[in-house]
Residue frames as a rotation matrix with the C-alpha (Angstrom) as fourth column:
MET 1
0.575 0.818 -0.006 0.00
0.818 -0.575 -0.001 0.00
-0.005 -0.004 -1.000 0.00
THR 2
-0.113 -0.564 0.818 1.07
0.415 -0.775 -0.477 3.56
0.903 0.285 0.322 -0.49
SER 3
-0.898 -0.264 -0.352 1.62
0.431 -0.362 -0.826 5.88
0.091 -0.894 0.439 2.46
LEU 4
-0.723 0.680 0.117 -1.57
-0.659 -0.731 0.179 7.73
0.207 0.052 0.977 1.56
GLU 5
0.030 0.744 -0.667 -3.60
-0.277 0.648 0.710 4.51
0.960 0.163 0.226 1.57
ILE 6
-0.381 -0.243 -0.892 -2.21
0.721 0.526 -0.451 3.60
0.578 -0.815 -0.025 5.00
LYS 7
-1.000 0.007 0.014 -3.05
-0.014 -0.838 -0.546 7.09
0.008 -0.546 0.838 6.28
PHE 8
-0.349 0.935 -0.064 -6.63
-0.713 -0.221 0.665 6.70
0.608 0.278 0.744 5.08
LEU 9
0.071 0.337 -0.939 -6.92
0.282 0.896 0.343 3.39
0.957 -0.289 -0.032 6.96
VAL 10
-0.720 -0.400 -0.567 -5.55
0.655 -0.121 -0.746 5.03
0.230 -0.909 0.349 10.11
TYR 11
-0.899 0.419 0.127 -7.98
-0.433 -0.894 -0.115 7.97
0.066 -0.158 0.985 9.84
LYS 12
-0.124 0.891 -0.436 -10.87
-0.464 0.336 0.820 5.59
0.877 0.304 0.372 9.18
LYS 13
0.037 0.097 -0.995 -10.10
0.581 0.808 0.100 3.51
0.813 -0.581 -0.027 12.28
TRP 14
-0.256 -0.277 -0.926 -8.90
0.964 -0.146 -0.223 6.15
-0.073 -0.950 0.304 14.76
GLY 15
0.772 0.636 -0.003 -9.82
0.631 -0.767 -0.119 9.54
-0.078 0.090 -0.993 13.30
SER 16
0.826 -0.561 0.053 -6.29
-0.541 -0.816 -0.202 10.93
0.156 0.138 -0.978 13.60
ILE 17
0.198 -0.863 -0.465 -2.62
0.006 0.476 -0.880 9.98
0.980 0.171 0.100 13.63
THR 18
-0.493 -0.379 0.783 -2.41
-0.697 -0.367 -0.617 11.21
0.521 -0.850 -0.083 17.24
ALA 19
0.357 0.715 0.601 -5.23
-0.918 0.389 0.082 8.94
-0.175 -0.581 0.795 18.42
ALA 20
0.852 -0.097 -0.515 -3.69
-0.152 0.895 -0.420 5.99
0.502 0.436 0.747 16.58
ALA 21
-0.148 -0.989 0.012 -0.27
-0.183 0.015 -0.983 6.67
0.972 -0.147 -0.183 18.10
ARG 22
-0.246 0.148 0.958 -1.80
-0.957 -0.194 -0.215 6.83
0.154 -0.970 0.189 21.56
GLU 23
0.737 0.632 0.239 -3.47
-0.652 0.758 0.009 3.46
-0.175 -0.163 0.971 21.05
LEU 24
0.794 -0.488 -0.363 -0.32
0.119 0.710 -0.693 1.91
0.596 0.507 0.623 19.51
HIS 25
0.854 -0.429 -0.292 1.84
0.298 -0.055 0.953 3.22
-0.425 -0.901 0.081 22.38
CYS 26
-0.201 -0.907 0.371 4.19
0.974 -0.143 0.177 5.32
-0.108 0.397 0.912 20.29
SER 27
-0.434 0.008 -0.901 4.65
0.151 -0.985 -0.081 9.01
-0.888 -0.171 0.427 19.52
ARG 28
0.682 0.714 -0.157 2.73
0.033 -0.244 -0.969 10.76
-0.730 0.656 -0.190 16.77
SER 29
0.358 -0.616 -0.702 5.97
-0.902 -0.422 -0.090 11.51
-0.241 0.665 -0.707 14.90
GLN 30
-0.623 -0.593 0.510 7.16
-0.475 0.805 0.356 7.92
-0.621 -0.021 -0.783 15.23
LEU 31
-0.022 0.720 0.693 3.93
0.433 0.632 -0.643 6.64
-0.901 0.286 -0.326 13.67
SER 32
0.790 0.321 -0.523 3.95
-0.239 -0.624 -0.744 9.32
-0.565 0.713 -0.416 11.00
TYR 33
-0.059 -0.910 -0.411 7.55
-0.945 -0.082 0.317 8.51
-0.322 0.407 -0.855 10.03
CYS 34
-0.596 -0.095 0.797 6.68
-0.068 0.995 0.067 4.81
-0.800 -0.014 -0.600 9.96
ILE 35
0.410 0.858 0.310 3.71
0.358 0.161 -0.920 5.38
-0.839 0.488 -0.241 7.66
SER 36
0.847 -0.097 -0.522 5.72
-0.454 -0.643 -0.617 7.62
-0.276 0.760 -0.589 5.32
ARG 37
0.849 -0.525 0.064 8.60
0.523 0.816 -0.245 5.11
0.076 0.241 0.968 5.37
ARG 38
0.589 -0.671 0.450 11.11
-0.467 -0.737 -0.488 7.73
0.659 0.078 -0.748 6.53
ARG 39
-0.477 -0.674 0.564 12.10
-0.874 0.296 -0.385 5.57
0.093 -0.676 -0.731 9.49
ILE 40
0.042 0.460 -0.887 11.53
-0.304 0.851 0.427 1.86
0.952 0.252 0.176 9.72
SER 41
-0.524 -0.101 0.846 10.35
-0.851 0.091 -0.517 0.68
-0.025 -0.991 -0.133 13.11
PRO 42
-0.724 0.213 -0.656 9.53
-0.092 0.913 0.398 -3.06
0.684 0.348 -0.641 13.06
GLU 43
-0.828 0.411 -0.381 7.66
0.516 0.294 -0.805 -2.84
-0.219 -0.863 -0.456 16.37
VAL 44
-0.469 0.667 -0.579 5.42
-0.381 -0.744 -0.549 0.02
-0.797 -0.037 0.603 15.24
ARG 45
-0.559 0.238 -0.794 4.84
-0.789 0.142 0.598 -1.64
0.255 0.961 0.109 11.87
GLU 46
-0.830 0.213 -0.516 3.77
0.243 0.970 0.009 -4.88
0.502 -0.118 -0.857 13.56
ARG 47
-0.690 0.595 -0.413 1.42
0.412 -0.147 -0.899 -3.12
-0.596 -0.790 -0.144 16.00
LEU 48
-0.451 0.510 -0.732 -0.11
-0.678 -0.729 -0.089 -1.02
-0.580 0.457 0.675 13.21
ALA 49
-0.656 0.170 -0.735 -0.61
-0.562 0.540 0.627 -3.98
0.503 0.825 -0.258 10.89
SER 50
-0.848 0.323 -0.420 -2.13
0.488 0.786 -0.381 -6.07
0.207 -0.528 -0.824 13.68
ALA 51
-0.592 0.633 -0.499 -4.50
0.133 -0.534 -0.835 -3.26
-0.795 -0.561 0.232 14.72
LEU 52
-0.298 0.459 -0.837 -5.60
-0.869 -0.493 0.039 -2.84
-0.395 0.739 0.546 11.10
GLY 53
0.443 0.531 0.722 -6.14
-0.311 0.847 -0.432 -6.60
-0.841 -0.033 0.541 10.71
THR 54
0.924 -0.223 -0.309 -3.45
-0.268 0.196 -0.943 -7.13
0.271 0.955 0.122 8.09
THR 55
0.596 -0.795 -0.114 0.16
0.768 0.523 0.370 -8.23
-0.234 -0.308 0.922 7.84
VAL 56
0.204 -0.645 -0.736 3.25
0.001 -0.752 0.659 -6.06
-0.979 -0.135 -0.153 7.72
GLU 57
-0.722 -0.515 0.462 3.98
0.394 0.243 0.886 -7.38
-0.569 0.822 0.027 4.23
GLU 58
-0.035 0.794 0.607 0.51
0.994 -0.033 0.100 -6.46
0.099 0.607 -0.789 2.95
LEU 59
0.771 0.389 -0.505 0.65
0.510 -0.851 0.124 -3.04
-0.382 -0.353 -0.854 4.57
PHE 60
0.507 -0.654 -0.561 4.22
-0.399 -0.755 0.520 -2.00
-0.764 -0.040 -0.644 3.76
GLY 61
-0.073 -0.553 0.830 5.29
0.525 0.686 0.503 -4.46
-0.848 0.473 0.241 1.03
GLU 62
-0.695 -0.241 -0.678 6.15
-0.423 -0.626 0.655 -3.22
-0.582 0.742 0.333 -2.39
PRO 63
0.444 0.889 -0.113 3.42
-0.600 0.201 -0.775 -3.65
-0.666 0.412 0.622 -4.98
LYS 64
-0.105 -0.448 0.888 4.01
0.380 0.807 0.452 -6.60
-0.919 0.385 0.085 -7.25
SER 65
-0.167 -0.011 -0.986 4.86
-0.742 -0.657 0.133 -5.57
-0.649 0.754 0.101 -10.77
ASP 66
0.857 0.508 -0.087 3.91
-0.406 0.562 -0.720 -7.28
-0.317 0.653 0.688 -13.98
PRO 67
0.250 -0.830 0.499 6.60
0.167 0.545 0.822 -9.87
-0.954 -0.122 0.275 -14.82
ASP 68
0.442 -0.048 0.896 6.31
0.889 0.154 -0.431 -9.03
-0.117 0.987 0.111 -18.53
THR 69
0.754 -0.125 0.645 7.30
0.141 -0.928 -0.345 -5.42
0.642 0.350 -0.682 -17.91
GLU 70
0.894 -0.442 0.080 9.70
-0.158 -0.142 0.977 -6.05
-0.420 -0.886 -0.197 -15.05
SER 71
0.611 -0.769 -0.185 13.38
-0.194 0.081 -0.978 -5.68
0.767 0.634 -0.100 -15.86
ASP 72
0.723 -0.480 -0.496 16.22
0.690 0.471 0.549 -7.20
-0.030 -0.740 0.672 -13.92
SER 73
0.926 -0.353 -0.137 18.59
-0.334 -0.931 0.146 -4.44
-0.179 -0.089 -0.980 -12.80
THR 74
0.113 -0.943 0.314 21.57
-0.304 0.268 0.914 -6.77
-0.946 -0.198 -0.256 -13.10
ASP 75
-0.177 -0.097 0.980 20.71
0.773 0.602 0.199 -7.72
-0.609 0.793 -0.032 -16.67
TYR 76
0.589 0.339 -0.733 21.33
-0.105 -0.868 -0.486 -4.68
-0.801 0.363 -0.475 -18.81
LYS 77
0.364 -0.419 0.832 22.59
0.904 0.374 -0.208 -4.25
-0.225 0.827 0.515 -22.32
ARG 78
-0.029 -0.440 -0.897 24.95
0.004 -0.898 0.440 -1.62
-1.000 0.009 0.028 -23.59
HIS 79
0.744 0.337 0.578 24.42
0.577 0.113 -0.809 -0.37
-0.338 0.935 -0.110 -27.10
């Protein structure tokens, strides 16, 4: 999910980042940084995912790309 999608889920469940942080036992800035992926906090990620009824991988994992359009960064050609 994108940071914006996660934020919408947080607002839907708690109404604000501050209320969510209070419930998740972390600071507002810590939760905000976690959501925006500026700082990775495994503990906060796990608590947030659990509270939202999902897994850390589903919440913060990278979206799967189409294998037909995906390019391997180690396999490049020079022209």
